[in-house]
C-alpha positions as CSV (number, residue, x, y, z in Angstrom):
1,M,17.8,9.1,-12.0
2,A,16.3,7.1,-8.9
3,E,12.6,7.8,-8.6
4,E,11.9,10.4,-6.4
5,F,9.3,9.4,-3.5
6,R,7.7,13.0,-1.9
7,I,6.5,13.2,1.3
8,L,4.0,15.5,2.5
9,S,3.7,16.4,6.2
10,L,0.9,18.7,8.1
11,D,1.7,19.3,12.0
12,G,-1.2,20.0,14.6
13,G,-2.6,23.3,15.4
14,G,-6.6,23.1,15.7
15,A,-8.3,26.1,14.1
16,K,-4.5,27.5,13.0
17,G,-4.8,24.6,10.4
18,F,-6.3,27.5,8.0
19,Y,-2.5,28.5,7.6
20,T,-1.6,25.2,6.1
21,L,-4.4,25.5,3.9
22,G,-3.6,28.3,2.5
23,V,-0.1,27.2,1.5
24,L,-1.3,23.9,0.0
25,R,-4.0,25.5,-1.9
26,E,-0.9,26.9,-3.8
27,V,1.1,23.8,-3.8
28,E,-1.5,22.0,-5.5
29,A,-2.2,24.6,-8.5
30,M,1.6,24.8,-8.7
31,L,1.4,21.0,-9.6
32,G,-1.4,21.3,-12.2
33,G,-4.4,21.2,-10.1
34,A,-4.9,17.7,-9.4
35,P,-5.6,16.1,-6.2
36,L,-2.1,16.3,-4.1
37,C,-2.9,12.1,-3.6
38,E,-1.6,11.6,-6.9
39,S,1.5,14.0,-6.4
40,F,2.7,12.4,-2.7
41,D,3.5,9.1,-1.8
42,L,3.1,9.3,1.6
43,I,1.2,12.0,3.8
44,Y,1.3,12.4,7.5
45,G,-0.8,14.5,9.9
46,T,-1.0,15.3,13.3
47,S,-4.3,16.8,14.7
48,T,-5.9,19.4,12.5
49,G,-2.9,17.7,9.9
50,S,-4.3,14.5,10.1
51,I,-7.9,16.0,9.1
52,I,-6.4,17.7,6.6
53,A,-3.8,14.5,5.6
54,A,-6.7,11.9,5.8
55,L,-9.2,13.9,3.3
56,L,-6.5,14.9,0.8
57,A,-5.3,11.2,0.7
58,L,-9.1,10.2,0.1
59,G,-8.4,12.4,-3.2
60,Q,-10.6,15.7,-2.3
61,S,-8.9,19.0,-3.3
62,V,-7.8,21.7,-1.2
63,T,-10.5,23.8,-2.1
64,D,-13.0,21.3,-0.6
65,V,-10.9,21.0,2.8
66,V,-11.3,24.6,2.7
67,R,-15.1,24.8,2.2
68,L,-15.2,21.8,5.2
69,Y,-13.1,23.8,7.1
70,D,-14.6,26.9,6.7
71,K,-18.1,25.4,7.5
72,H,-17.3,23.3,10.6
73,V,-14.2,24.1,12.8
74,V,-15.0,27.1,14.4
75,N,-18.6,24.8,15.9
76,V,-15.9,22.1,17.2
77,V,-12.9,24.5,18.3
78,G,-16.1,26.8,20.2
79,R,-17.8,24.6,22.2
80,F,-16.7,25.4,26.2
81,R,-16.9,21.5,27.6
82,P,-14.6,19.1,26.7
83,A,-17.5,16.7,26.0
84,S,-19.3,19.0,23.8
85,K,-16.1,19.6,21.7
86,S,-15.5,15.6,21.8
87,A,-19.0,15.6,20.5
88,A,-19.1,18.1,18.0
89,L,-15.5,16.5,16.5
90,T,-17.5,12.9,16.3
91,E,-20.2,13.9,14.5
92,L,-17.7,16.1,12.1
93,A,-16.0,12.8,11.5
94,R,-19.2,10.7,11.5
95,E,-20.5,13.1,8.5
96,V,-17.0,13.4,6.7
97,F,-15.6,10.2,6.7
98,E,-18.2,8.0,7.5
99,D,-17.2,4.2,8.2
100,Q,-14.3,4.3,5.8
101,R,-11.7,2.6,6.4
102,F,-8.1,2.8,5.3
103,D,-8.1,0.6,2.8
104,A,-10.1,3.8,0.6
105,F,-7.0,5.9,0.6
106,K,-5.1,6.5,-3.0
107,T,-1.5,6.9,-1.1
108,E,0.1,5.8,1.5
109,I,-0.6,8.0,4.5
110,G,0.5,8.1,8.6
111,I,-2.0,9.6,11.3
112,V,-0.3,10.2,14.4
113,A,-1.9,9.8,17.7
114,T,-0.5,9.1,21.6
115,R,-1.0,6.3,23.5
116,W,-2.5,7.8,27.3
117,M,-1.4,4.5,29.4
118,E,1.5,3.6,27.6
119,E,3.0,7.1,27.3
120,R,4.0,6.6,23.7
121,P,2.9,7.1,19.8
122,M,0.2,5.6,18.4
123,I,0.3,6.0,14.2
124,F,-2.4,5.1,11.9
125,K,-0.5,3.5,8.7
126,T,-2.1,2.3,5.5
127,S,0.1,-0.6,4.3
128,M,2.4,-3.6,5.6
129,G,5.1,-1.7,4.0
130,Q,5.2,1.0,6.7
131,A,5.2,-1.3,9.4
132,H,9.0,-1.2,11.4
133,G,7.4,-5.1,13.1
134,S,4.8,-7.2,13.3
135,K,4.0,-7.6,9.7
136,A,2.7,-11.0,10.0
137,S,-0.4,-9.2,12.1
138,F,-0.6,-6.0,10.1
139,V,-3.9,-4.5,9.9
140,P,-4.4,-0.9,8.0
141,G,-5.3,1.9,10.6
142,F,-5.3,-1.2,13.4
143,G,-8.5,-2.3,11.7
144,C,-10.1,1.2,13.1
145,T,-12.0,3.7,10.7
146,I,-10.3,6.7,9.2
147,G,-13.1,9.0,11.6
148,E,-11.9,7.2,14.9
149,A,-8.1,7.7,14.0
150,V,-8.7,11.3,13.6
151,Q,-10.7,11.7,16.3
152,A,-7.9,10.7,18.3
153,S,-5.2,12.2,16.3
154,C,-7.7,16.0,17.0
155,S,-8.2,14.9,21.1
156,A,-6.3,17.6,22.7
157,Y,-6.4,16.6,26.2
158,P,-7.7,17.8,28.5
159,F,-10.4,20.4,26.1
160,F,-11.2,17.2,24.6
161,K,-12.2,13.6,26.0
162,K,-9.8,10.8,25.3
163,K,-10.6,8.7,22.6
164,T,-10.9,4.9,23.0
165,V,-10.9,2.8,20.1
166,T,-11.2,-1.3,19.6
167,T,-8.1,-2.3,17.2
168,S,-8.3,-5.7,14.9
169,K,-6.9,-7.6,18.1
170,G,-9.8,-6.6,20.5
171,E,-7.7,-4.4,22.4
172,R,-9.3,-1.4,23.7
173,V,-6.8,1.7,23.9
174,Q,-6.9,5.2,25.4
175,L,-5.9,7.8,22.7
176,I,-4.7,12.0,23.3
177,D,-3.8,14.1,20.4
178,G,-0.5,13.2,18.6
179,G,0.7,16.4,19.2
180,F,2.0,15.3,22.5
181,C,4.2,13.1,20.9
182,A,4.7,14.5,17.2
183,N,3.4,18.0,16.4
184,N,5.3,17.7,13.3
185,P,5.5,14.4,12.3
186,A,8.1,14.9,9.5
187,L,11.1,13.0,11.3
188,Y,8.1,9.7,11.6
189,A,7.6,10.2,7.7
190,I,10.9,10.2,6.8
191,A,11.7,6.8,9.5
192,D,8.9,5.2,7.4
193,A,10.3,6.1,4.2
194,T,14.0,5.1,4.8
195,N,13.9,2.3,7.7
196,A,10.5,0.2,6.8
197,L,9.9,1.0,3.1
198,G,13.6,0.9,2.5
199,K,13.6,4.1,0.4
200,P,17.3,5.3,0.3
201,L,17.6,9.0,1.8
202,E,18.9,10.5,-1.7
203,Q,15.3,9.5,-3.4
204,L,13.4,11.7,-0.8
205,R,11.9,14.7,-1.4
206,V,10.0,16.5,2.0
207,L,7.4,19.3,1.9
208,S,6.4,19.9,6.1
209,V,4.1,22.4,6.6
210,G,3.2,23.9,10.0
211,V,0.6,26.4,11.4
212,G,2.5,29.3,11.5
213,E,4.2,30.8,14.8
214,C,1.7,33.8,15.7
215,P,1.8,36.0,19.3
216,P,-0.2,34.6,21.9
217,I,-3.9,35.5,23.1
218,R,-4.4,36.9,26.3
219,K,-7.3,35.4,27.4
220,V,-9.7,36.5,30.1
221,W,-10.4,34.5,33.4
222,N,-11.7,31.0,33.3
223,P,-13.1,30.1,36.4
224,L,-12.1,26.1,35.2
225,W,-8.8,27.9,35.3
226,W,-9.1,28.9,38.4
227,Y,-10.1,26.2,40.5
228,G,-7.6,23.6,38.5
229,K,-9.6,21.7,36.7
230,M,-7.8,22.9,33.6
231,P,-4.3,24.5,32.5
232,P,-4.5,27.4,30.7
233,I,-4.6,27.2,27.0
234,P,-1.1,29.2,26.6
235,L,0.0,26.4,28.5
236,I,-0.7,23.6,26.4
237,Q,0.1,25.7,22.9
238,K,3.4,26.6,24.3
239,T,3.6,22.7,25.1
240,L,2.8,22.2,21.0
241,E,5.1,24.9,20.2
242,I,7.9,23.2,21.7
243,N,7.5,19.8,20.5
244,T,6.8,20.5,17.2
245,Q,10.3,23.2,17.2
246,S,12.6,20.2,18.6
247,M,10.8,17.5,15.9
248,E,12.3,20.0,13.8
249,Q,15.6,20.6,14.7
250,L,15.7,16.5,15.2
251,R,15.1,15.9,11.3
252,S,17.3,18.7,10.2
253,I,20.4,17.2,12.4
254,L,19.5,13.5,11.3
255,F,18.1,13.9,8.3
256,R,20.0,17.2,6.8
257,G,21.1,15.6,3.5
258,V,17.4,14.8,2.7
259,R,15.9,17.5,0.2
260,T,13.3,19.3,2.5
261,V,11.2,22.6,2.4
262,R,9.9,23.6,5.6
263,I,7.0,26.2,5.7
264,S,5.8,27.7,9.0
265,D,6.5,31.4,9.3
266,P,6.6,33.3,12.3
267,F,4.7,36.1,12.7
268,T,4.6,39.0,15.5
269,E,2.0,41.3,14.6
270,P,-0.5,41.7,17.3
271,E,-3.5,41.1,14.9
272,M,-2.1,38.1,14.0
273,A,-2.4,36.9,18.0
274,T,-4.4,33.4,18.1
275,D,-4.4,29.8,19.7
276,L,-5.5,26.4,18.1
277,F,-9.0,27.4,20.0
278,E,-9.5,30.7,17.3
279,C,-13.2,30.8,16.6
280,D,-13.2,34.2,14.8
281,K,-13.6,33.7,11.1
282,E,-12.1,36.9,9.8
283,K,-8.6,36.2,12.0
284,L,-8.9,32.7,10.7
285,N,-9.4,34.0,7.0
286,R,-6.1,36.2,7.6
287,L,-4.5,33.1,8.7
288,M,-5.0,31.6,5.3
289,Q,-4.0,34.7,3.3
290,R,-0.5,34.5,5.4
291,G,-0.3,30.5,4.2
292,T,-0.7,32.0,0.7
293,Q,2.3,34.7,1.5
294,S,4.5,31.7,3.0
295,F,3.9,29.4,-0.2
296,A,5.1,33.2,-2.2
297,K,8.1,33.2,0.0
298,Y,9.0,29.3,-1.3
299,E,8.0,29.2,-4.2
300,A,10.9,29.0,-6.0
301,D,12.8,26.2,-3.8
302,L,8.9,24.1,-4.1
303,A,9.2,24.2,-7.5
304,T,12.7,22.7,-7.2
305,L,11.9,20.2,-5.0
306,L,8.6,18.7,-6.6
307,T,8.4,20.2,-10.2
């Protein structure tokens, strides 16, 4: 039997990443408690998923990531102005990732961001094997630090400032949140595995984890929206959710033969209403519990896929 190639794909969704962590904590336990970087050959992440992906690929446990989210997420998303949000995200990236670069990762990774000027994806990758072209000039992570890549992937403009990085070629690139091109990055991950790394479709095993589908929040009036300085949060939320569902539909059509488990359950209860800037820790804890419950729903499928 051919050796399996396991992919873990993590959606964007800001504070709703607590749902993702609820799922992953149970997955890690099911696989024996070892760091998930030992169980997956390729980990892809967008926005909040990029933070989780990077930490897991560095060898951290899901429990460690949960502690970090519980300590820092509200401090970042709860800031009012874009400059304050971006400053808090920069400080968090500096504290968590320091100056580590892509050679520190223990498994292959893809971190999705969006080029602002060119209106196309920019995916930070670990190895030349993942390159779809220009292999001779490939540099892991375009020469950027892990922290820079993660900040770019999480910069949900205009609620965060654009992130400018300088690549190993000396190019200055303005980047925004990866969710604008692939909030669900599973399709990109499969393309890496097949077209770049040359893995046969029948060899792939994909676990794609979202942030749950929650009812929208009725936001109070905000003067920045009224004067046209910033779009309403529900509009950005809807844009990202449409992108997520579109990417999932494409994956299911183009790669229907690839064994995949997708976990991102819908919720209709009013108490589950939330968005990517949720600051209520009780609600975020509830969302993580829903992630745990979703795992239980798919546990038999996951056992077949991964064990």
